[in-house]
C-alpha positions in Angstrom: 134.4 308.4 0.1 132.8 306.9 3.2 134.7 306.1 6.4 134.1 302.8 8.1 132.6 303.1 11.5 134.5 301.0 14.0 132.6 298.8 16.4 132.1 300.2 20.0 132.5 297.6 22.7 131.2 297.8 26.3 133.3 296.6 29.2 133.5 296.4 33.0 136.6 297.3 35.1 137.6 294.0 36.5 140.8 295.0 38.3 143.0 298.1 39.0 146.6 297.8 40.1 149.7 300.0 40.4 152.6 298.6 38.4 154.7 301.7 39.1 154.1 304.8 41.3 152.5 306.7 38.5 151.3 303.9 36.2 147.9 302.1 36.7 147.1 298.8 35.0 143.3 298.6 34.4 141.8 295.3 33.4 138.6 295.4 31.3 136.3 292.4 30.6 132.7 291.4 30.0 130.4 289.9 27.4 130.3 293.2 25.5 133.9 292.5 24.4 133.1 289.1 22.9 133.7 290.3 19.3 136.9 292.2 20.1 140.1 290.9 18.5 143.6 292.2 19.0 146.6 290.2 17.8 149.3 292.8 16.8 151.9 294.7 18.8 151.1 298.4 19.4 147.4 298.1 18.6 145.4 300.7 20.5 141.8 301.4 21.4 139.8 304.6 22.0 138.7 304.4 25.6 135.6 306.4 26.5 135.3 307.2 30.2 133.7 309.7 32.5 135.7 312.5 34.0 135.1 312.4 37.8 135.7 316.2 38.0 132.7 317.3 35.9 130.9 314.2 34.6 131.9 314.7 30.9 132.5 311.7 28.7 135.9 311.8 27.0 137.8 309.5 24.7 141.5 308.8 24.8 143.8 306.4 23.0 145.5 303.6 24.9 147.7 300.7 23.8 146.3 297.3 24.5 149.1 296.0 26.8 147.7 292.5 27.1 144.8 290.7 25.4 143.5 287.3 26.4 142.8 285.1 23.4 140.7 282.7 25.5 138.3 285.2 27.2 137.2 288.8 26.5 139.8 290.6 28.6 142.4 293.4 28.0 144.9 295.4 30.1 145.5 299.0 29.5 148.3 300.9 31.3 147.5 304.5 32.1 150.0 307.2 33.2 148.7 308.9 36.4 149.9 312.4 35.5 146.9 313.9 37.3 146.1 316.8 34.9 143.7 315.2 32.4 140.2 313.7 32.5 141.3 310.1 31.6 144.1 310.2 34.2 141.6 311.4 36.8 139.3 308.6 35.8 142.1 306.0 36.1 143.1 307.3 39.6 139.5 306.9 40.7 138.7 303.7 38.8 137.2 300.8 40.8 136.1 297.3 39.8 132.5 297.2 38.5 132.6 300.5 36.7 131.3 300.5 33.1 133.2 301.9 30.1 133.2 301.6 26.3 135.9 301.6 23.7 136.4 301.5 19.9 139.1 299.7 17.9 141.6 298.3 17.7 143.7 300.4 15.3 147.3 300.4 14.4 149.9 297.6 14.3 153.6 296.8 14.2 155.2 294.5 11.8 159.0 293.9 11.8 160.8 295.5 8.9 162.3 292.9 6.5 166.0 292.5 6.3 166.6 294.2 9.7 169.4 293.1 11.9 169.0 295.7 14.7 166.1 297.5 16.3 166.3 300.8 18.0 163.1 301.3 20.2 162.3 304.3 22.4 159.5 305.7 24.4 158.5 307.7 27.5 155.9 306.5 30.0 153.0 307.1 27.6 154.6 304.9 25.0 156.0 302.3 27.4 153.1 299.8 26.9 153.5 300.0 23.1 157.3 299.6 23.2 157.0 296.6 25.5 154.4 294.9 23.2 157.1 295.2 20.4 159.8 293.9 22.7 157.8 290.8 23.6 156.8 290.1 20.0 160.3 290.0 18.5 161.8 286.6 18.0 164.6 285.5 20.2 168.0 286.4 18.7 167.0 289.8 17.4 169.6 292.4 18.4 168.7 296.0 19.4 168.4 298.6 22.2 165.3 299.7 24.0 165.3 303.2 25.7 162.5 303.8 28.2 162.3 307.1 30.0 160.9 307.1 33.6 161.1 309.2 36.7 163.6 306.9 38.5 164.5 303.3 39.5 161.2 303.0 41.4 159.3 303.4 38.1 161.0 300.6 36.2 158.8 297.6 35.4 159.6 294.0 34.7 160.2 293.2 31.1 159.8 289.9 29.4 162.4 290.6 26.8 163.8 288.6 24.0 167.5 287.7 24.1 169.6 290.1 22.2 167.7 293.3 23.2 169.4 295.6 25.7 166.9 297.4 28.0 168.1 300.9 28.9 166.1 302.7 31.6 166.6 306.5 31.2 166.0 308.3 34.5 164.6 311.8 34.3 166.3 314.3 36.6 164.0 316.2 38.9 162.6 319.4 37.3 163.5 318.3 33.8 160.8 318.3 31.1 159.5 314.9 30.1 161.0 313.6 26.9 164.3 315.5 27.0 166.2 312.7 28.7 164.9 310.2 26.2 165.7 312.5 23.3 169.3 312.9 24.5 169.8 309.2 25.1 168.5 308.2 21.6 170.7 310.9 19.9 173.8 309.4 21.7 172.9 305.8 21.0 175.4 303.8 19.0 173.8 301.7 16.3 175.2 299.6 13.4 175.8 301.3 10.0 173.4 299.0 8.2 170.4 296.8 8.8 168.8 299.2 11.3 165.1 299.9 11.9 163.8 302.3 14.5 160.5 303.0 16.4 159.9 305.8 18.9 156.9 307.5 20.5 156.3 310.0 23.3 156.2 313.8 23.8 155.7 315.5 20.5 158.6 318.0 20.7 161.1 315.3 21.7 159.8 312.9 19.1 160.2 315.6 16.4 163.9 315.7 17.1 164.2 311.9 17.3 162.4 311.6 13.9 164.8 314.0 12.3 167.7 312.0 13.9 166.4 308.7 12.4 166.1 310.1 8.9 168.9 312.6 8.7 171.6 311.3 11.0 171.0 307.6 10.7 169.9 307.8 7.1 166.8 305.7 7.6 164.0 305.9 5.0 160.3 306.1 6.1 159.8 302.4 5.9 162.5 301.9 8.5 161.8 304.9 10.8 158.6 305.3 12.7 158.2 308.2 15.2 154.9 309.4 16.7 154.1 312.1 19.1 151.6 310.5 21.6 151.1 313.7 23.5 152.2 317.4 23.5 153.0 319.6 26.4 150.2 322.1 27.1 147.9 320.5 24.5 145.0 318.2 25.3 144.3 315.1 23.2 147.2 315.7 20.8 147.2 314.1 17.4 150.5 313.9 15.5 149.9 315.0 11.9 153.1 313.2 10.7 152.1 309.8 12.1 150.6 307.1 9.8 148.1 305.7 12.3 
């Protein structure tokens, strides 16, 4: 069995902006992206950058937050946590720098016969969650739980009517993911017609995944939960995720 090699695209940093105190939006563009296509929520790319600390090339996965259909341009939102090579690159990124990336991979499609969506994510999953929120047709009901440090870290959301956005503020000194976990476990949802999607810190997501399947009684087609990262582990890959 042979694995298909995904195309590698080259790009130039066009712009860097802070959308929250610890979240940078990096816009990539250039003729090397001419063949790139991305038209589904939650799709992600493997971004290859140079660690400014030691010059090593590293690859990390990031959700495509926005993709321009009329020109080769994408936005990726990067958490500035300060203790990883990609985060260090993002903190130092300037227009004109060259990068490359592979993909896209992954996608989100609404579950048929769903009346209510439960969505959840920490800062690492915020871009993916918001691509789902912005893709759902007006009138869909649901709740969206987003964990951030505090009110200053909340971002504007172009939400569909019927979705309640709940910003979960993390108390100082509390481990990332715990506040999100607790909020999701306490969330009130209808007895039927529910689908759920969550991503974030692996330990918290493990508990949330169990809650989806055991407490809410959702089957695997209706419950997606992926650990995007794991405390004290670099470049974590969730073995239970499907993409």
